[in-house]
C-alpha positions as CSV (number, residue, x, y, z in Angstrom):
1,M,292.0,38.5,115.2
2,I,290.0,38.1,118.4
3,K,287.4,35.3,118.3
4,I,284.2,36.1,120.2
5,L,281.3,33.7,120.9
6,V,278.1,35.7,121.7
7,L,275.4,33.6,123.5
8,N,272.1,35.4,123.5
9,G,270.1,33.8,126.4
10,S,267.0,35.9,125.9
11,P,263.8,34.0,125.1
12,K,263.0,36.9,122.8
13,G,265.9,36.1,120.6
14,E,266.7,39.0,118.2
15,H,264.1,41.2,119.9
16,S,265.9,41.1,123.2
17,N,266.3,44.5,125.0
18,T,269.7,43.3,126.3
19,L,270.9,42.5,122.8
20,K,270.9,46.3,122.1
21,L,273.5,46.7,124.7
22,T,275.5,43.7,123.5
23,N,275.5,45.0,119.9
24,A,276.8,48.4,121.1
25,F,279.5,46.6,123.1
26,L,280.5,44.6,120.1
27,D,280.6,47.8,118.0
28,G,283.0,49.2,120.4
29,I,285.3,46.1,120.1
30,L,285.2,46.3,116.3
31,Q,286.1,50.0,116.5
32,A,289.3,49.1,118.2
33,D,290.2,45.7,116.8
34,S,289.2,43.1,114.2
35,A,287.1,40.2,115.4
36,D,285.5,37.0,114.2
37,I,282.1,37.0,116.0
38,H,279.9,33.9,116.1
39,R,276.4,34.6,117.4
40,V,274.0,32.0,118.9
41,N,270.4,32.5,120.0
42,I,270.0,29.9,122.7
43,N,266.2,29.8,122.2
44,E,266.7,28.6,118.7
45,Q,268.9,25.7,119.6
46,N,267.9,22.0,120.0
47,L,269.1,21.4,123.5
48,H,267.9,18.4,125.5
49,P,267.8,19.0,129.3
50,C,270.7,17.6,131.3
51,T,269.5,14.4,133.1
52,G,272.5,14.2,135.4
53,C,273.5,10.7,134.1
54,F,277.2,11.6,134.1
55,S,277.8,9.5,131.0
56,C,280.0,12.3,129.8
57,W,282.3,11.6,132.7
58,S,282.3,7.9,132.8
59,K,281.0,6.0,129.7
60,T,281.8,8.5,127.0
61,P,284.3,10.9,128.5
62,G,283.9,14.5,127.2
63,V,280.9,13.5,125.0
64,C,277.2,13.9,126.0
65,I,274.9,11.0,125.2
66,F,272.3,13.4,123.7
67,Q,273.0,14.0,120.0
68,D,271.8,17.6,119.6
69,D,273.1,21.1,119.0
70,M,275.2,21.1,122.2
71,A,278.1,19.3,120.7
72,G,278.7,22.1,118.2
73,L,278.3,24.7,120.9
74,L,280.9,23.1,123.1
75,Q,283.4,23.2,120.2
76,K,282.6,26.9,119.8
77,I,283.3,27.5,123.5
78,L,286.7,25.9,123.0
79,W,287.3,28.0,119.8
80,A,286.5,31.3,121.4
81,D,288.9,33.8,123.0
82,V,286.0,35.7,124.5
83,I,282.7,34.2,125.7
84,L,279.9,36.8,126.0
85,L,276.6,35.9,127.7
86,S,273.7,38.3,126.9
87,F,270.5,37.8,128.9
88,P,267.7,39.5,130.8
89,L,267.4,38.9,134.6
90,Y,264.6,36.4,135.4
91,Y,263.7,36.0,139.0
92,F,267.1,37.2,140.1
93,S,268.8,34.5,138.0
94,L,269.1,33.3,134.4
95,P,266.4,32.5,131.8
96,S,265.7,28.7,131.8
97,D,267.1,28.0,128.3
98,L,270.4,29.7,129.3
99,K,270.6,27.8,132.6
100,N,270.0,24.5,130.7
101,F,272.9,25.5,128.3
102,I,275.2,26.0,131.3
103,D,274.1,22.6,132.7
104,R,275.0,21.0,129.5
105,Q,278.6,22.2,129.7
106,L,279.4,19.3,132.1
107,P,281.5,17.5,129.4
108,L,284.0,20.3,129.6
109,N,284.9,19.3,133.1
110,L,286.7,16.3,134.6
111,P,284.9,14.2,137.3
112,F,287.7,14.4,139.8
113,M,287.6,16.8,142.7
114,E,290.0,19.8,142.5
115,P,292.3,19.8,145.5
116,G,292.1,22.9,147.7
117,A,289.1,24.5,145.8
118,E,286.9,26.5,148.1
119,G,283.6,24.6,148.6
120,G,284.7,21.9,146.1
121,S,285.1,22.1,142.3
122,H,286.0,20.1,139.2
123,P,289.0,20.9,137.0
124,A,288.6,21.8,133.3
125,R,289.1,19.0,130.8
126,Y,290.6,21.5,128.3
127,P,292.8,24.5,128.7
128,M,290.5,27.5,129.6
129,E,293.0,29.8,131.4
130,D,293.4,32.3,128.6
131,K,289.7,32.8,127.8
132,R,287.9,36.1,128.8
133,Y,284.3,36.2,129.9
134,V,281.6,39.0,129.7
135,L,278.1,39.1,131.2
136,I,275.7,41.7,129.8
137,S,272.3,41.8,131.3
138,T,269.3,44.1,131.8
139,C,266.6,43.9,134.4
140,G,263.2,45.5,135.0
141,F,264.1,47.1,138.3
142,Y,265.1,50.8,138.5
143,T,268.6,49.7,139.3
144,A,270.9,46.7,138.8
145,E,272.5,47.2,142.2
146,G,271.7,44.4,144.6
147,N,269.7,42.4,142.0
148,Y,272.5,40.4,140.5
149,D,273.9,38.8,143.7
150,A,272.7,35.3,142.7
151,V,274.1,35.7,139.2
152,N,277.5,36.8,140.5
153,A,277.7,34.0,143.0
154,Q,277.0,31.4,140.2
155,F,279.7,32.8,137.9
156,D,282.2,33.2,140.7
157,K,282.0,29.5,141.0
158,L,281.9,28.8,137.3
159,W,284.6,31.1,136.1
160,G,286.3,32.4,139.2
161,K,286.0,35.8,141.0
162,G,287.5,38.7,139.1
163,R,287.8,36.6,135.9
164,Y,284.8,38.1,134.1
165,T,283.5,41.5,133.1
166,T,280.0,42.5,134.0
167,L,277.7,45.1,132.4
168,Y,274.4,45.2,134.3
169,C,271.7,47.7,133.5
170,G,268.5,48.5,135.3
171,Q,265.4,49.9,133.5
172,G,266.0,47.5,130.6
173,E,262.5,47.8,129.2
174,L,263.2,51.4,128.3
175,F,265.4,50.2,125.4
176,R,262.3,49.2,123.5
177,V,260.5,52.5,123.9
178,P,261.1,54.7,120.8
179,E,260.0,57.8,122.7
180,L,263.0,57.4,125.0
181,Q,265.6,56.7,122.3
182,K,267.4,59.9,122.9
183,R,268.3,58.9,126.5
184,T,268.9,55.2,125.8
185,D,271.1,56.0,122.8
186,E,273.2,58.2,125.1
187,Y,273.6,55.2,127.4
188,L,274.5,52.9,124.5
189,R,277.3,55.2,123.5
190,Y,278.9,54.5,126.9
191,V,278.3,50.8,126.3
192,K,280.2,51.1,123.0
193,M,283.0,52.9,124.8
194,A,283.2,50.0,127.3
195,G,283.6,47.5,124.4
196,T,286.5,49.6,123.0
197,E,288.2,49.7,126.4
198,F,287.6,46.0,127.1
199,V,289.4,44.8,124.0
200,K,292.3,47.1,124.9
201,G,292.5,45.8,128.5
202,S,289.6,46.6,130.9
203,V,286.7,49.0,131.2
204,S,287.8,52.3,132.9
205,E,286.4,53.6,136.1
206,E,285.1,56.7,134.3
207,T,283.1,54.6,131.9
208,R,281.9,52.4,134.7
209,E,280.6,55.5,136.5
210,K,278.6,56.5,133.4
211,L,277.2,53.0,133.0
212,N,276.2,52.9,136.7
213,Q,274.1,56.0,136.4
214,L,270.3,55.5,136.3
215,L,268.7,56.1,132.9
216,F,266.0,58.0,134.7
217,P,265.4,58.8,138.4
218,R,263.6,56.0,140.3
219,K,260.3,57.8,140.6
220,V,260.3,58.7,136.9
221,F,261.1,55.2,135.8
222,E,258.6,53.5,138.1
223,A,255.8,55.9,137.0
224,M,256.5,55.1,133.4
225,A,256.7,51.4,134.1
226,D,253.5,51.4,136.0
227,A,251.7,53.3,133.3
228,S,253.0,50.9,130.6
229,W,250.8,48.1,131.9
230,G,247.6,49.8,131.1
231,I,246.1,48.9,134.4
232,E,244.7,51.4,137.0
233,P,246.7,51.5,140.2
234,Q,243.6,50.3,142.1
235,G,243.8,47.1,140.1
236,E,240.7,47.7,138.1
237,S,240.4,45.4,135.2
238,A,239.0,47.9,132.8
239,A,241.3,48.5,129.8
240,V,243.1,51.8,129.7
241,H,243.2,53.6,126.4
242,P,246.6,53.6,124.7
243,A,246.4,57.5,124.5
244,L,246.1,57.6,128.3
245,I,249.0,55.2,128.7
246,F,251.2,57.3,126.4
247,T,250.1,60.6,128.2
248,R,251.0,59.1,131.6
249,Q,254.4,58.0,130.4
250,M,255.0,61.4,128.9
251,A,253.9,63.1,132.2
252,A,256.4,60.8,134.1
253,L,259.2,62.6,132.2
254,Y,258.3,66.0,133.7
255,N,261.3,67.6,135.3
256,K,259.9,69.6,138.2
257,S,263.1,71.6,138.5
258,A,262.0,73.4,135.3
259,W,259.0,74.8,137.1
260,K,259.2,78.6,137.1
261,D,256.6,80.6,139.0
262,H,253.2,79.1,138.0
263,D,251.7,75.7,137.2
264,I,251.3,74.7,133.5
265,I,248.1,73.1,132.4
266,L,249.0,71.2,129.2
267,E,246.0,69.9,127.4
268,M,246.6,67.1,125.0
269,C,243.8,66.6,122.4
270,Y,244.4,63.5,120.3
271,T,242.2,64.3,117.3
272,D,242.4,60.8,115.7
273,V,241.2,58.9,118.7
274,H,238.9,61.6,120.1
275,K,240.6,61.6,123.5
276,T,241.6,64.6,125.6
277,Y,243.7,64.6,128.8
278,Q,245.4,67.3,130.9
279,L,248.9,67.3,132.4
280,V,249.2,69.5,135.4
281,L,252.9,70.4,135.7
282,G,253.5,71.9,139.2
283,K,256.2,72.8,141.6
284,D,256.1,69.4,143.4
285,G,255.4,67.1,140.5
286,H,252.7,66.3,138.0
287,K,249.3,64.7,137.6
288,V,247.2,63.6,134.7
289,L,243.5,64.6,134.6
290,T,241.0,62.5,132.6
291,H,238.0,64.6,133.6
292,N,237.1,67.7,135.7
293,F,239.5,69.7,133.5
294,L,241.1,73.0,134.6
295,P,241.5,76.1,132.3
296,C,244.5,75.1,130.2
297,T,247.5,77.3,129.6
298,T,248.7,75.4,126.5
299,R,246.7,73.1,124.2
300,I,248.1,70.8,121.6
301,E,245.8,69.3,119.0
302,T,247.5,66.3,117.4
303,P,246.8,62.8,116.1
304,L,248.2,60.4,118.6
305,E,250.3,58.7,115.9
306,V,252.0,62.0,115.0
307,W,252.9,62.7,118.7
308,R,254.1,59.1,119.1
309,K,256.4,59.5,116.1
310,I,257.7,62.8,117.4
311,G,258.4,61.3,120.8
312,G,260.1,58.3,119.1
313,G,262.3,60.5,116.9
314,Q,260.7,59.4,113.7
315,L,259.4,62.9,113.1
316,D,261.0,66.2,113.9
317,G,258.6,68.0,116.2
318,Q,259.4,71.5,114.8
319,Q,259.2,70.3,111.2
320,A,255.9,68.6,112.0
321,M,254.6,71.9,113.3
322,V,255.7,73.7,110.1
323,D,254.0,71.0,108.1
324,R,250.9,71.7,110.2
325,L,250.6,68.1,111.4
326,Y,249.6,69.4,114.8
327,K,248.8,72.8,116.2
328,V,249.4,74.7,119.5
329,T,247.2,77.3,121.1
330,G,247.7,79.3,124.3
331,D,251.1,79.9,125.9
332,F,253.8,79.1,123.4
333,N,256.6,79.4,125.9
334,L,256.2,75.7,126.9
335,M,257.0,74.6,123.3
336,L,260.2,76.8,123.2
337,H,261.4,75.2,126.4
338,W,260.0,71.7,125.9
339,D,263.4,69.9,126.5
340,E,263.7,71.7,129.8
341,Y,260.3,70.4,131.0
342,F,260.6,66.9,129.6
343,G,264.4,66.6,129.3
344,W,265.4,64.0,131.8
345,G,268.8,62.4,131.1
346,E,270.3,65.1,129.0
347,E,273.9,66.1,129.7
348,P,274.1,69.2,131.8
349,E,275.6,72.2,130.1
350,S,279.2,72.8,130.8
351,T,279.9,75.6,133.2
352,T,283.3,76.3,131.6
353,S,283.6,78.7,128.7
354,S,285.0,77.6,125.4
355,P,285.1,79.2,121.9
356,G,282.1,77.0,120.9
357,D,280.1,78.4,123.8
358,Q,280.5,82.1,122.8
359,K,277.5,84.0,121.7
360,T,277.2,86.1,118.5
361,N,276.7,89.8,118.9
362,M,274.9,91.8,116.2
363,N,276.4,95.0,117.5
364,L,279.8,93.9,116.2
365,M,278.3,93.7,112.7
366,L,276.2,96.9,113.0
367,L,278.8,99.3,114.6
368,P,281.0,99.9,111.6
369,W,278.0,100.7,109.4
370,I,276.4,103.0,111.9
371,T,279.7,104.8,112.4
372,I,280.1,105.8,108.7
373,W,276.3,106.6,108.3
374,V,276.5,109.1,111.1
375,L,280.0,110.5,110.7
376,L,280.5,110.6,106.9
377,S,277.4,112.8,106.6
378,I,279.0,115.3,109.1
379,H,282.6,115.2,107.8
380,G,283.9,112.9,105.1
381,F,287.6,112.8,106.0
382,W,287.4,112.4,109.7
383,G,284.3,110.1,109.4
384,G,286.4,108.0,107.1
385,I,289.3,107.9,109.6
386,A,286.9,106.9,112.3
387,G,285.5,104.1,110.2
388,I,289.0,102.8,109.4
389,V,290.1,102.9,113.1
390,L,287.0,101.2,114.3
391,C,287.3,98.4,111.7
392,G,290.9,97.9,112.9
393,V,290.0,97.5,116.6
394,L,286.7,95.6,116.1
395,P,288.3,92.1,115.8
396,F,289.3,92.4,119.4
397,G,285.6,91.9,120.2
398,F,285.9,88.4,118.9
399,L,287.8,87.5,122.1
400,K,284.5,87.6,123.8
401,Y,281.9,87.1,121.1
402,K,281.7,84.5,118.4
403,P,282.3,86.0,114.9
404,T,280.2,85.3,111.9
405,V,281.0,85.9,108.2
406,F,278.9,89.1,108.4
407,E,281.4,90.8,110.7
408,A,284.1,90.0,108.1
409,I,282.0,91.4,105.2
410,S,281.1,94.5,107.3
411,I,284.7,95.2,108.2
412,C,285.9,94.9,104.6
413,S,283.1,96.9,103.1
414,V,283.3,99.7,105.7
415,T,287.1,99.9,105.4
416,I,286.9,100.3,101.6
417,I,284.1,103.0,101.8
418,S,286.0,104.8,104.6
419,L,289.2,104.8,102.6
420,L,287.4,106.1,99.5
421,S,286.0,108.9,101.7
422,V,289.4,109.8,103.0
423,L,290.8,109.9,99.5
424,G,288.1,112.5,98.6
425,H,285.4,110.6,96.8
426,P,282.0,112.2,97.2
427,D,280.2,111.2,100.4
428,D,276.7,111.9,98.8
429,L,277.4,108.8,96.7
430,L,279.4,106.7,99.2
431,I,276.7,106.8,101.9
432,P,273.8,105.6,99.6
433,V,276.1,102.9,98.2
434,S,276.9,101.8,101.8
435,Y,273.1,101.4,102.5
436,L,272.8,99.5,99.3
437,L,275.6,97.1,100.2
438,F,274.2,96.6,103.7
439,G,270.8,95.8,102.3
440,L,272.2,93.4,99.8
441,M,274.1,91.6,102.5
442,W,270.8,91.0,104.4
443,F,268.6,90.2,101.4
444,V,271.0,87.7,99.7
445,T,270.9,85.5,102.9
446,V,267.1,85.2,102.5
447,F,267.9,82.5,99.9
448,L,270.5,80.7,102.0
449,K,269.9,77.9,104.4
450,V,270.3,80.2,107.4
451,P,269.2,83.9,107.0
452,L,271.3,86.6,108.5
453,S,269.2,87.5,111.5
454,A,269.1,83.8,112.7
455,W,272.8,83.9,113.4
456,Y,272.2,86.5,116.1
457,S,268.7,85.7,117.4
458,M,269.7,82.1,118.0
459,N,271.3,83.1,121.3
460,Q,267.9,83.3,122.9
461,Y,266.7,80.0,121.5
462,G,269.2,77.3,122.3
463,K,272.1,78.7,120.3
464,E,273.1,76.6,117.3
465,K,270.3,74.1,118.0
466,A,267.9,76.8,116.9
467,L,269.5,76.7,113.4
468,H,267.9,73.3,113.0
469,N,264.5,74.5,114.0
470,P,262.5,75.1,110.8
471,L,259.9,77.4,112.4
472,F,262.8,79.5,113.9
473,I,264.4,79.7,110.4
474,K,261.1,80.5,108.8
475,T,260.5,83.4,111.2
476,N,264.0,84.8,110.7
477,R,263.8,84.4,106.9
478,I,260.8,86.7,106.9
479,L,262.5,89.2,109.2
480,T,265.7,89.2,107.2
481,A,263.8,89.8,104.0
482,L,262.0,92.8,105.6
483,W,265.3,94.3,106.9
484,G,266.9,93.7,103.5
485,V,264.1,95.5,101.7
486,L,264.3,98.4,104.2
487,Y,268.0,99.0,103.5
488,L,267.7,98.4,99.8
489,L,265.1,101.2,99.7
490,T,267.0,103.6,102.0
491,P,269.3,105.0,99.2
492,L,266.1,106.3,97.4
493,W,265.6,109.0,100.0
494,T,269.2,109.2,101.4
495,Y,270.7,110.6,98.2
496,P,268.2,113.5,97.8
497,L,268.5,114.3,101.5
498,L,272.3,114.6,101.2
499,Q,271.8,117.3,98.6
500,T,270.1,119.6,101.2
501,S,271.2,121.5,104.2
502,L,269.9,118.7,106.4
503,A,272.7,116.4,105.1
504,P,274.6,116.3,108.5
505,L,271.4,114.8,110.1
506,T,271.0,112.0,107.5
507,G,272.3,109.4,109.8
508,L,269.9,110.4,112.5
509,F,267.0,110.5,110.1
510,N,267.8,107.0,108.8
511,S,267.9,105.7,112.4
512,A,264.1,106.3,112.9
513,L,262.8,103.5,110.6
514,P,265.3,100.9,111.9
515,A,264.3,101.7,115.4
516,A,260.7,101.1,114.6
517,M,261.7,98.0,112.7
518,G,263.6,96.8,115.8
519,I,260.4,97.1,117.9
520,F,258.5,95.3,115.2
521,T,261.1,92.5,115.1
522,L,260.9,91.9,118.9
523,W,257.1,91.6,118.6
524,F,257.2,89.4,115.5
525,Q,259.7,86.9,117.0
526,R,257.2,86.2,119.7
527,W,253.9,86.5,117.7
528,Y,254.7,84.6,114.5
529,P,255.6,81.2,115.9
530,R,252.5,81.3,118.1
531,H,250.3,82.3,115.2
532,Y,251.8,79.7,112.9
533,A,251.5,76.9,115.5
534,S,247.9,77.7,116.1
535,G,247.1,76.8,112.5
536,R,245.4,80.2,111.8
């Protein structure tokens, strides 16, 4: 079992931003190996400053004259296989408590000069060759690059070049912002991966590359950081309302590459604090208006606290809309593509195709039914043969499109009906029964978690992500119910029609209502979410 000493050098103790990275790193270690982890918050220790008396070298060799918590910590250093220092960057160096802790490690060294050491050095009093060292640190700059030179120089002398592993991260303050948790959690997954790789040997170059990527582009981060202070750029001392701070930080996340062909004027009306601001999202960037408003394209009316919770992941934005915790008026397209406009840091979609990337295709489900509805009414035997042949070749469509359970149900049902028709069973009964089965297939799914139409319309709304959108599901539940009722009622006029001379045209007659219903569906998919979100 590996023994790990974690020294948290942040003055904030357990509230340290850096500690989030350290905990993720340790989780990665524990995922790969068992470990005995001893944690120490330096700011909670009773540590007298080193006075440079050198008594630990001459009068009491290896023992400091100050009787405080350092004696126990020195024993822990000797006990550990891995020593991990976790700390924020302060003035390009270490926090003062951590620096004092390092000063107090003098008893671990001998007073004699080590021969041949570059610049001079003192040998260790105890065997330290097999220990491994890790530095984990965050800083408030947009990047860690170039800001840890003094830290590296210090530990090169203390532990030796190449003898310690570093994990430095810029934009450290973002780890305390709930609204950015999606991006920071993504980064922490790579930190965890680094911990797993470290305990097995060393952190890979691939993981290093991920860890060295900026959480957000420099301009985005610096805009958010500047807004967080609540001070106007001109240095005015007047307090800035928290709603404006939050709006400016949200605006800083705007991804201008999502701009289409016109500017978006997003008006945020915070109903609980009676504040309204506008975000102008343009081709070249964004700006926040506090007065002299423009005609808005989209308006969101929400309590500030609700929108904060949505941004922080404490509330699902779509569910909150369904629960009418906020409402949206104007162009609803922004809401449908919110992650594109405010989605910095998300992994780009893969350009390679895989089975999981395939789209569903409703035509594969509809084609067998349409075939027998048209052809059985013209000629039962040959219509049945056509239905059987089509159901036999239809699975080849799954090479390109993603199958659902409804294709399987359709193929089995149509095959059985076609076979019965070939065997001479009356088509004036089989055709109405087929409509009844088709309607039941639709209507039953109204009561399932995901209604039938959602499996196909999800292609236009983020694929399977749409299946977790309650408003999308609600919209499709209504449409699925309407389609189910239509086909459950269709046998009522189909059977009488088949008894007349117009029987061969039954399939064409029964295509008129679905065609109208299809036009209604396209309209309803756009209208209903906007209508519901507006709170009307």
